[in-house]
C-alpha positions as CSV (number, residue, x, y, z in Angstrom):
1,M,-0.1,0.0,0.0
2,D,3.0,2.5,0.8
3,L,4.3,1.7,-2.8
4,D,1.0,2.9,-4.4
5,K,1.0,6.1,-2.6
6,P,2.0,9.0,-4.6
7,P,5.2,10.9,-3.4
8,A,5.1,13.8,-1.1
9,P,5.3,17.2,-2.6
10,P,8.7,19.0,-2.3
11,P,8.7,21.8,0.1
12,P,8.5,25.3,-1.4
13,P,11.6,27.1,-2.4
14,E,12.9,29.6,0.4
15,G,13.6,33.1,-0.3
16,C,16.9,34.7,0.3
17,L,15.2,36.9,3.1
18,T,14.5,33.8,5.0
19,V,17.9,32.3,4.6
20,A,19.4,35.7,5.6
21,I,17.2,36.0,8.8
22,R,17.2,32.5,10.1
23,L,21.0,31.9,11.2
24,P,21.2,35.5,13.2
25,V,17.8,34.9,14.6
26,R,18.6,31.2,15.9
27,I,22.1,32.6,17.4
28,V,20.5,35.6,19.3
29,V,17.3,33.3,20.5
30,L,19.7,30.6,21.5
31,V,21.8,33.1,23.5
32,L,18.6,34.3,25.2
33,V,16.8,31.1,25.8
34,L,19.8,29.0,27.2
35,P,19.7,30.7,30.6
36,V,16.1,30.4,30.9
37,R,16.0,26.6,29.9
38,M,18.9,25.8,32.3
39,A,17.0,27.8,35.0
40,W,13.8,26.0,34.3
41,D,15.5,22.6,34.3
42,A,17.0,23.4,37.8
43,L,13.4,24.6,39.2
44,V,12.1,21.4,37.9
45,V,14.7,19.1,39.5
46,C,14.4,21.1,42.9
47,G,10.5,21.0,42.6
48,R,10.6,17.2,42.2
49,F,12.9,16.9,45.2
50,L,10.8,19.0,47.2
51,R,7.8,17.2,46.2
52,D,9.2,13.8,47.1
53,T,10.8,14.7,50.3
54,V,8.9,17.3,51.8
55,L,5.4,18.0,50.1
56,R,4.4,14.2,50.1
57,P,5.1,13.3,53.6
58,V,3.6,16.7,54.9
59,G,0.6,16.1,52.6
60,R,0.4,12.5,54.2
61,A,0.5,13.8,57.5
62,L,-1.9,16.5,57.2
63,L,-4.3,14.0,55.5
64,W,-4.1,11.8,58.6
65,A,-4.2,14.6,60.8
66,G,-7.5,16.0,59.0
67,W,-9.0,12.3,59.3
68,A,-8.1,11.9,62.9
69,L,-9.3,15.4,63.8
70,L,-12.2,16.1,61.7
71,V,-13.7,12.8,60.1
72,W,-13.2,10.3,62.6
73,P,-15.0,12.2,65.7
74,W,-17.9,13.3,63.3
75,A,-18.1,9.5,62.1
76,T,-17.9,8.3,65.7
77,L,-20.4,10.8,66.7
78,W,-22.7,9.7,63.8
79,R,-22.6,6.1,64.5
80,H,-22.8,6.1,68.4
81,V,-24.8,9.0,69.1
82,L,-26.9,10.4,66.1
83,V,-28.1,7.1,64.7
84,P,-29.1,5.5,68.1
85,L,-30.7,8.9,69.2
86,G,-32.6,9.0,65.7
87,K,-33.7,5.5,66.2
88,A,-35.0,6.3,69.7
89,L,-36.9,9.4,68.6
90,G,-38.2,7.5,65.6
91,R,-39.7,5.0,67.7
92,L,-41.1,7.5,70.3
93,G,-42.7,9.6,67.4
94,H,-44.2,6.3,66.1
95,V,-45.6,5.4,69.6
96,L,-46.6,9.1,70.5
97,V,-47.9,10.4,67.0
98,V,-48.5,7.7,64.6
99,V,-50.4,5.2,66.7
100,P,-52.8,7.8,68.1
101,L,-53.3,9.3,64.6
102,H,-54.0,6.0,63.3
103,W,-56.5,5.2,66.1
104,L,-58.1,8.8,65.5
105,Y,-58.5,7.8,61.8
106,A,-59.8,4.5,62.2
107,R,-62.2,5.0,65.1
108,V,-63.3,8.7,64.6
109,L,-62.6,10.1,61.2
110,T,-63.5,6.9,59.1
111,P,-67.2,6.8,60.8
112,V,-67.6,10.5,60.5
113,G,-66.6,10.4,56.6
114,H,-68.9,7.5,56.0
115,A,-71.8,9.4,57.6
116,L,-71.1,12.8,55.9
117,A,-70.6,10.5,52.6
118,R,-74.2,9.2,53.0
119,V,-75.8,12.6,53.7
120,A,-73.8,14.1,50.6
121,R,-75.2,11.3,48.7
122,A,-78.8,11.8,49.8
123,A,-78.5,15.5,48.9
124,G,-77.2,14.8,45.7
125,T,-80.2,12.5,45.0
126,G,-82.5,15.4,46.0
127,L,-80.6,17.8,43.8
128,A,-80.7,15.6,40.7
129,W,-84.4,15.0,41.1
130,L,-84.9,18.8,41.2
131,Y,-82.7,19.6,38.2
132,A,-84.6,16.8,36.3
133,R,-88.1,17.6,37.2
134,V,-88.0,21.4,37.5
135,L,-85.0,23.3,36.3
136,T,-84.8,21.3,33.1
137,P,-88.3,22.2,31.8
138,V,-88.1,25.7,32.9
139,G,-84.7,26.1,31.3
140,R,-85.8,24.7,28.2
141,A,-88.9,27.0,27.9
142,V,-86.7,30.1,28.5
143,A,-84.1,29.0,25.9
144,R,-87.1,28.4,23.3
145,S,-88.2,32.2,24.1
146,L,-84.9,33.6,24.0
147,E,-84.2,31.9,20.7
148,F,-87.5,33.2,19.0
149,A,-86.6,36.9,20.1
150,G,-82.9,36.3,18.8
151,R,-84.4,35.4,15.4
152,L,-86.6,38.4,15.3
153,L,-83.5,40.8,16.2
154,A,-81.4,39.2,13.6
155,A,-83.8,39.7,10.8
156,A,-84.2,43.5,11.9
157,G,-80.4,43.7,12.1
158,A,-79.8,42.0,8.6
159,G,-82.2,44.5,7.2
160,V,-80.7,47.8,8.8
161,W,-77.1,46.4,7.9
162,A,-78.2,46.1,4.2
163,G,-79.3,49.7,4.1
164,V,-76.2,51.0,5.9
165,V,-73.9,48.9,3.3
166,G,-75.6,50.2,0.2
167,L,-75.4,53.9,1.2
168,V,-71.6,53.6,2.2
169,R,-71.1,51.8,-1.1
170,H,-72.6,54.6,-3.2
171,L,-71.5,57.7,-1.2
172,V,-68.1,56.8,0.1
173,V,-66.6,53.8,-1.9
174,A,-67.4,54.7,-5.6
175,P,-66.1,58.5,-5.3
176,A,-63.0,57.1,-3.4
177,R,-62.4,54.7,-6.3
178,V,-62.8,57.3,-9.0
179,L,-60.4,59.8,-7.0
180,Y,-57.7,57.1,-6.5
181,A,-57.8,56.0,-10.3
182,W,-57.7,59.4,-11.8
183,V,-56.0,61.4,-9.6
184,L,-53.8,60.0,-6.8
185,A,-52.3,56.9,-8.7
186,P,-50.9,59.3,-11.8
187,A,-49.6,61.8,-9.4
188,G,-47.8,58.9,-7.4
189,R,-46.3,57.5,-10.4
190,A,-44.8,61.0,-11.4
191,L,-43.4,61.5,-8.0
192,A,-41.9,58.1,-7.7
193,W,-40.1,58.5,-11.0
194,C,-38.8,62.0,-10.1
195,A,-37.4,60.6,-6.8
196,G,-35.9,57.6,-8.3
197,A,-34.2,59.9,-10.9
198,V,-32.9,62.1,-8.1
199,V,-31.8,59.3,-5.8
200,T,-30.0,57.5,-9.0
201,G,-28.1,60.6,-9.8
202,V,-26.8,61.5,-6.2
203,G,-26.0,57.6,-5.6
204,A,-23.9,57.6,-8.7
205,A,-22.2,60.9,-7.8
206,L,-21.3,59.6,-4.2
207,Y,-20.2,56.0,-5.5
208,W,-17.6,57.7,-7.9
209,T,-16.4,60.3,-5.1
210,A,-15.9,57.5,-2.5
211,R,-14.3,55.4,-5.2
212,V,-11.8,58.0,-6.2
213,L,-11.2,59.4,-2.7
214,L,-11.2,56.1,-0.5
215,V,-11.0,53.0,-2.3
216,L,-8.5,53.6,-4.8
217,P,-5.8,55.2,-2.2
218,A,-6.8,52.1,0.3
219,V,-6.2,49.5,-2.4
220,A,-3.0,51.1,-3.5
221,L,-1.8,51.5,0.2
222,W,-2.8,47.6,0.7
223,R,-1.0,46.3,-2.3
224,R,2.3,48.5,-2.2
225,V,2.8,48.9,1.5
226,L,0.8,46.8,3.8
227,A,0.7,43.5,2.1
228,P,4.8,43.4,1.5
229,A,5.2,44.5,5.0
230,G,3.0,41.8,6.3
231,R,4.8,39.1,4.3
232,I,8.2,40.3,5.8
233,L,6.7,40.3,9.3
234,A,5.1,36.8,8.8
235,V,8.5,35.6,7.8
236,V,10.4,37.2,10.6
237,A,7.5,36.2,13.2
238,R,7.8,32.4,11.7
239,E,11.5,32.2,11.9
240,V,11.5,33.5,15.5
241,G,9.1,31.1,16.2
242,E,11.0,28.1,14.7
243,A,14.2,29.7,16.4
244,L,12.5,29.5,19.7
245,G,11.7,25.9,19.2
246,H,14.9,24.8,18.1
247,A,16.8,26.9,20.8
248,W,14.4,25.2,23.4
249,R,15.4,22.2,22.3
250,V,19.2,22.6,21.8
251,A,19.0,24.4,25.4
252,G,17.4,21.4,26.8
253,R,20.2,18.9,25.3
254,V,22.8,21.5,26.8
255,S,21.1,21.5,30.1
256,R,20.8,17.7,30.4
257,A,24.6,17.5,29.4
258,V,25.4,20.1,32.1
259,G,23.2,18.2,34.7
260,R,24.8,15.0,34.0
261,V,28.3,16.5,34.4
262,V,27.3,17.9,37.5
263,A,25.8,14.7,38.8
264,T,28.9,12.9,37.8
265,L,31.1,15.5,39.8
266,F,28.7,15.1,42.8
267,R,29.1,11.3,42.6
268,W,32.9,11.6,42.3
269,I,33.3,14.1,45.0
270,F,30.8,13.1,47.6
271,V,29.0,9.9,46.9
272,E,32.2,7.7,45.9
273,P,34.1,8.6,49.0
274,L,31.1,8.1,51.2
275,R,30.7,4.6,49.9
276,R,34.3,3.8,50.0
277,V,34.4,5.0,53.6
278,Y,31.2,3.0,54.3
279,R,32.6,-0.2,52.8
280,T,36.1,0.1,54.3
281,V,35.6,1.7,57.8
282,L,32.0,1.4,58.8
283,V,31.2,-2.2,57.7
284,P,34.4,-3.6,59.5
285,V,33.7,-1.9,62.5
286,G,30.1,-2.7,62.8
287,H,31.2,-6.5,62.1
288,V,33.6,-6.1,65.0
289,V,31.1,-4.6,67.3
290,R,28.3,-7.2,66.4
291,D,30.9,-9.9,66.9
292,L,32.1,-8.5,70.2
293,A,29.4,-6.9,71.7
294,L,25.9,-7.5,70.5
295,R,26.1,-11.0,69.9
296,P,27.3,-11.8,73.2
297,A,24.8,-9.4,74.9
298,A,22.3,-11.2,72.8
299,R,23.2,-14.7,74.1
300,A,23.0,-13.4,77.8
301,A,19.7,-11.7,77.3
302,R,18.3,-15.1,75.9
303,A,20.1,-17.1,78.7
304,V,18.6,-14.8,81.2
305,G,15.2,-15.0,79.5
306,R,15.3,-18.7,79.5
307,T,16.3,-18.8,83.0
308,A,13.5,-16.5,84.2
309,R,11.1,-18.8,82.2
310,Q,12.3,-21.7,83.8
311,A,11.8,-20.2,87.3
312,L,8.5,-18.9,86.3
313,D,7.4,-22.4,85.2
314,G,8.8,-23.9,88.2
315,A,6.7,-21.4,90.6
316,R,3.8,-22.2,88.4
317,E,4.0,-25.8,89.1
318,T,4.6,-25.5,92.8
319,L,1.5,-23.2,93.0
320,R,-0.4,-25.7,91.2
321,Q,0.5,-28.4,93.3
322,A,0.0,-26.5,96.4
323,R,-3.6,-25.5,95.3
324,A,-4.2,-29.2,94.7
325,D,-3.1,-30.3,97.9
326,L,-5.2,-27.6,99.7
327,R,-8.2,-28.7,97.6
328,R,-7.4,-32.4,98.6
329,V,-7.4,-31.2,102.5
330,L,-10.3,-29.2,102.4
331,L,-12.8,-31.1,100.0
332,G,-11.2,-34.7,100.2
333,E,-10.1,-37.1,97.3
334,S,-12.0,-36.5,94.1
335,R,-13.9,-39.5,92.8
336,P,-12.1,-41.3,89.8
337,R,-13.8,-40.7,86.6
338,T,-15.6,-43.5,85.0
339,A,-14.6,-44.5,81.4
340,V,-17.5,-44.0,78.8
341,D,-17.7,-46.1,75.9
342,R,-17.9,-43.8,73.0
343,R,-17.6,-46.5,70.4
344,E,-13.8,-45.4,69.3
345,P,-10.9,-47.5,69.4
346,T,-8.1,-46.8,71.5
347,G,-4.3,-47.3,71.5
348,R,-2.8,-48.8,68.4
349,G,-6.4,-49.6,66.9
350,T,-7.2,-46.1,66.4
351,R,-9.1,-45.1,63.3
352,T,-7.0,-43.8,60.3
353,L,-7.6,-43.0,56.7
354,G,-5.8,-46.3,55.4
355,S,-7.5,-48.7,57.7
356,S,-10.9,-49.4,59.2
357,T,-11.8,-50.7,62.6
358,T,-15.4,-52.0,62.0
359,A,-16.1,-55.6,62.4
360,L,-16.6,-56.3,58.6
361,T,-13.5,-54.4,57.2
362,K,-10.9,-54.9,59.8
363,D,-7.5,-55.9,58.7
């Protein structure tokens, strides 16, 4: 698939201005960026060391202290005080409020509600009979009377409206149509044509005036001054940006090299001598101290502990025998225990996984 792809287009050729600007800009930017990058790398190293050695332990200590001072007391208060108190109040409220209200609802309000429902049902039945037997016939008669009167008024109103419409048509509408068709319409067309001619002439004059005084100078300024200056500034800005990136990367490599050199010098000056001192001086001294002082002291401590345990065991056994003798003197000899047949073999005939002690399968 890669062989079928068309080759990438070649980069556009660079002008002499770009080549002339690139090298000085990169040198100046590298000189300016290198101290900043080295200071930044030093701050990063210090920040990581401070984070690993100070901030994280302090943060863990503050987290533990906050949990011990804030979370744990409130959790203990909630679990051991508020929850039992809430349960007790809930039970008390159930006994003092819910049970009396339930009894009041079941014994008082429900019978009263049933009685009121029956009274309302009886009243509704009476009102329904009154509506069906009295109010409905009266309403129908009144509706018929109103309908007849409405028809009479509608007929009279239709006649009056027809007369008024005829008068308005002959006295107002017809003269207005004649006036609009023969006077207002021709006058309006003449005024519109005059206004259009005036506006067209004024617009053409203003257009050419603005074009000559504003547009043509602006276009010339853009083409001859602003566009070339913008291209030059764009080239300079692009080269400065690329120079900053290149200088930042180069400064990072220089900073890492300097850091390796400093770390190597620190290891040669401090770490290696300290390690050699530890291996050649402290380790043999520690072995000598361990063999001559610590191990004999540990053996003596173990012997003392063994002697103390033996003495305690002897004292405990003597106390046990004295207690048994006192019980025997005060209470007499205890009766021997009678053996109980638990159907289990004893001695060499005990039951194991590889053998059986039953009568049918005994070896």
